[in-house]
C-alpha positions in Angstrom: 221.0 69.7 151.7 222.1 66.5 150.0 224.9 66.5 147.4 225.6 63.2 145.7 226.0 61.3 142.4 223.0 59.9 140.5 224.2 56.3 141.1 223.6 56.9 144.8 220.1 58.5 144.4 218.2 55.4 145.7 220.2 55.6 148.9 217.8 58.3 150.0 214.6 56.3 149.5 212.5 56.2 152.6 213.1 59.7 153.8 209.7 60.9 152.6 207.1 59.3 150.4 207.0 62.2 147.9 210.8 62.2 147.8 210.7 58.5 146.9 208.6 59.3 143.8 211.0 62.1 142.8 214.0 59.9 143.1 212.4 57.2 141.0 211.7 59.8 138.3 215.2 61.2 138.6 216.7 57.8 137.8 214.5 57.2 134.7 216.7 56.0 131.8 214.8 58.2 129.4 215.0 61.4 131.5 217.2 63.3 129.1 214.8 62.5 126.2 211.8 64.3 127.8 210.9 67.7 126.4 211.4 70.9 128.3 208.4 72.0 130.4 206.5 70.6 133.3 206.5 66.8 133.7 203.7 65.3 135.8 204.8 62.8 138.4 202.1 63.0 141.1 200.1 66.2 140.5 201.1 69.2 142.6 202.7 66.8 145.2 205.6 65.9 142.9 206.5 67.3 139.5 209.5 68.2 137.4 210.4 71.2 135.3 212.9 70.5 132.5 214.6 73.6 131.2 217.2 74.7 128.8 219.1 78.0 129.6 222.4 79.8 129.6 224.4 79.8 132.8 225.2 83.3 134.1 228.4 84.9 135.6 226.8 85.3 139.1 223.7 84.8 141.1 223.6 87.2 144.1 220.1 86.4 145.3 219.9 82.8 146.7 216.5 81.3 146.7 214.6 79.2 149.3 211.3 77.4 149.4 209.0 76.6 152.3 206.5 74.1 150.9 208.7 72.2 148.4 212.0 70.4 148.4 214.1 71.2 145.2 216.1 68.5 143.5 218.4 69.8 140.8 220.1 67.6 138.3 221.9 68.8 135.1 221.2 66.8 132.0 223.7 68.8 129.9 226.4 71.3 130.7 227.9 72.4 133.9 227.2 75.0 136.6 228.0 76.1 140.0 225.4 76.4 142.8 226.0 78.6 145.7 224.7 77.1 148.9 224.4 78.4 152.5 222.2 77.8 155.5 219.0 80.0 155.2 219.8 81.3 158.7 222.9 83.0 157.3 220.9 85.1 154.9 220.6 88.7 156.2 218.0 90.2 153.9 214.8 89.0 152.1 214.9 90.6 148.7 211.5 89.4 147.5 208.9 86.9 148.3 206.3 85.1 146.2 204.4 82.8 148.6 202.1 81.6 145.8 205.1 80.4 143.8 206.9 79.2 146.9 210.0 81.2 146.3 211.9 83.7 148.4 215.0 85.5 147.3 217.7 86.6 149.8 221.0 88.2 150.3 223.6 87.3 152.8 226.1 84.5 153.1 228.8 83.6 152.6 227.9 81.1 149.9 229.9 77.9 149.2 230.0 76.9 145.6 229.4 73.3 144.5 229.7 72.0 140.9 226.6 70.5 139.4 226.9 68.3 136.3 228.7 65.1 135.5 226.1 63.0 137.3 225.8 65.0 140.5 222.5 66.1 142.0 221.5 68.3 144.9 218.5 68.2 147.1 217.5 71.5 148.9 215.3 71.6 151.9 213.5 74.7 153.3 216.5 75.5 155.5 218.8 75.6 152.5 219.5 78.8 150.5 220.7 78.1 147.0 221.9 80.2 144.1 221.8 78.0 140.9 222.8 78.6 137.3 226.3 80.1 137.8 228.8 79.5 135.0 232.0 77.8 136.2 234.0 79.8 133.5 232.1 81.6 130.8 228.3 81.5 130.4 227.3 78.4 128.4 224.2 76.3 127.5 222.8 73.9 130.1 219.8 71.7 130.5 218.4 70.8 133.9 215.7 68.9 135.6 214.3 70.6 138.7 212.0 68.3 140.6 209.6 69.9 143.1 208.6 67.7 146.1 205.8 68.9 148.4 206.6 68.4 152.1 203.1 67.9 153.5 
């Protein structure tokens, strides 16, 4: 997992060619102006999903992905993301291989704030539980960039 501020995003260029494309997209000056929905970057190799939602009081089923890296960056609002090594998860709650998402239980989770210019990059070994309200549920807007590993 990588947890950093947007002004350091280009520090991670060179780790993977698809990640480079995602980081360039993440630092677009007009990112917040783009509409919700899928934003094409490089077909199914790199794409972004922009979404508006309400944070929730808890997320007790951390997710993981096997084919894609997840980059999460809040455009508006604040949230907490529970994080833990995937190896600490003790139960697989559900699996959707076609959608590249597995839900788990286990832990413990450590909670990191997302918002105020911070971003997180999750690799296949990282379980993450996004969308948690720091206080009361509130509106948020996020860019989730999917980066295929192959």
